[in-house]
C-alpha positions in Angstrom: -0.1 -0.1 0.3 1.6 2.9 -0.7 2.1 6.1 1.7 -0.7 8.4 2.0 0.0 11.9 -0.1 -0.1 15.3 2.1 -0.5 18.5 0.4 1.4 21.5 0.1 1.0 24.5 1.8 1.4 28.2 1.2 4.7 27.1 3.6 5.8 24.7 1.8 5.8 26.2 -2.1 5.4 29.9 -2.8 1.9 31.2 -3.3 2.8 32.3 -7.1 3.8 28.7 -8.1 0.6 27.8 -6.3 -1.2 30.0 -8.3 0.0 29.4 -11.2 -1.1 25.2 -11.5 -4.9 27.0 -10.0 -4.7 29.1 -13.2 -3.5 26.5 -15.6 -6.6 23.8 -14.3 -8.5 26.5 -14.6 -7.8 27.3 -18.0 -7.9 23.7 -18.9 -11.3 23.6 -17.4 -12.1 26.4 -19.9 -10.7 24.2 -22.5 -12.6 21.4 -22.4 -15.5 23.5 -21.9 -15.4 25.0 -25.1 -14.4 21.2 -26.5 -17.6 19.9 -24.9 -14.8 17.5 -23.1 -17.5 17.7 -20.4 -16.1 14.2 -18.5 -12.5 16.1 -18.4 -14.0 19.7 -17.1 -16.0 17.9 -14.4 -12.6 15.9 -13.3 -11.2 19.7 -13.5 -13.3 21.2 -11.4 -13.5 17.9 -8.8 -9.5 18.4 -8.8 -10.0 22.5 -8.0 -12.7 21.7 -5.6 -10.4 19.3 -3.4 -7.6 21.7 -3.3 -10.0 24.4 -1.4 -11.5 21.7 0.4 -7.7 20.3 1.6 -6.4 23.8 2.0 -9.5 25.1 4.5 -9.0 21.8 6.7 -5.2 22.6 7.1 -6.3 26.1 8.5 -8.3 25.5 10.5 -6.6 22.3 11.8 -3.4 23.9 11.9 -1.0 20.3 10.5 -0.5 19.3 7.1 -3.3 17.0 5.3 -3.5 14.1 3.3 -5.1 14.0 -0.3 -8.6 12.7 0.2 -11.7 12.5 -1.5 -14.4 15.1 -2.0 -16.8 13.0 0.2 -14.8 12.5 2.9 -13.1 16.0 2.5 -16.4 17.2 3.3 -16.9 14.3 6.4 -13.9 15.9 7.9 -14.5 19.8 7.7 -18.3 19.2 8.9 -16.4 18.6 12.5 -14.4 21.7 12.5 -15.8 24.3 9.8 -16.8 27.3 11.3 -18.1 29.4 8.7 -21.6 29.2 8.2 -21.7 30.2 4.4 -18.6 27.7 3.9 -21.2 25.2 5.2 -24.2 26.1 3.6 -22.2 25.8 0.2 -21.0 22.5 1.6 -24.0 20.7 3.0 -26.3 21.7 0.4 -24.7 22.9 -3.0 -21.2 20.6 -3.0 -23.2 17.5 -1.5 -25.7 17.3 -4.4 -23.8 18.1 -6.9 -21.1 14.9 -5.6 -24.3 13.2 -7.1 -24.4 14.3 -10.5 -20.2 14.2 -10.8 -20.7 10.2 -10.1 -22.8 10.2 -12.6 -21.0 12.0 -14.9 -17.5 10.4 -14.2 -18.5 7.0 -13.2 -21.5 5.8 -15.1 -20.1 7.5 -18.6 -20.3 4.0 -20.4 -22.9 2.1 -18.0 -26.0 1.4 -19.3 -28.7 0.1 -17.1 -30.7 -2.7 -17.5 -33.8 -2.1 -19.4 -33.3 1.3 -19.6 -31.9 3.3 -23.0 -29.4 5.4 -22.8 -28.9 8.2 -24.9 -25.8 9.9 -25.2 -26.5 13.1 -26.5 -28.7 13.5 -23.3 -25.9 12.3 -21.3 -23.4 14.8 -22.4 -26.1 17.1 -21.6 -26.0 16.2 -18.4 -22.4 16.3 -18.0 -22.1 19.8 -19.2 -24.3 20.7 -16.4 -22.3 19.1 -13.5 -19.2 20.5 -14.6 -20.4 24.0 -15.2 -22.4 23.7 -12.0 -18.9 22.4 -10.5 -17.5 25.8 -11.6 -20.1 27.8 -10.1 -19.9 25.7 -6.5 -15.6 26.2 -6.9 -16.1 30.1 -7.8 -18.4 30.5 -4.6 -16.2 28.6 -1.8 -13.3 29.5 -3.2 -14.8 33.2 -3.2 -15.9 33.0 0.4 -12.7 31.6 1.8 -10.4 34.4 0.3 -13.1 36.9 2.1 -12.5 35.3 5.0 -8.7 35.4 5.1 -8.7 38.8 4.0 -11.0 39.4 6.8 -8.5 37.3 9.2 -5.2 39.5 7.7 -7.1 42.7 8.8 -7.5 41.5 11.4 -4.0 40.6 12.2 -2.7 43.6 10.9 -5.0 45.6 13.7 -3.0 43.5 16.6 
């Protein structure tokens, strides 16, 4: 069994480097959407969402965190999250999105017994899933940045 991978923090890598990776992933997400690669876009936005969740968990626990699945990250964060807005995004929007993400990523080629699968309909749903994931990512990231800016302002006043 391989050793768990630990998420690098701002203490481990320069902020500019982290920003470049996030920017490149968002750029690739945009490209995937333009080219109708909705499964790739969904996978990319999930990775970006997990990065934000891992970042927040590390911030709250003040310890390095391992890479984890979105479901495990949500379980852990629900125990420690103090911001009501982030909890609402996690428990209302993100939990619902995970179900659609599972269908998009894990059931692309699967056909249920006695049900006809229409590939075009599946792709439309995959597009909606990727778009909704992007909205959730943006909303979560915006609130996370707001919290961090507020904390920095409070510390600088001391």
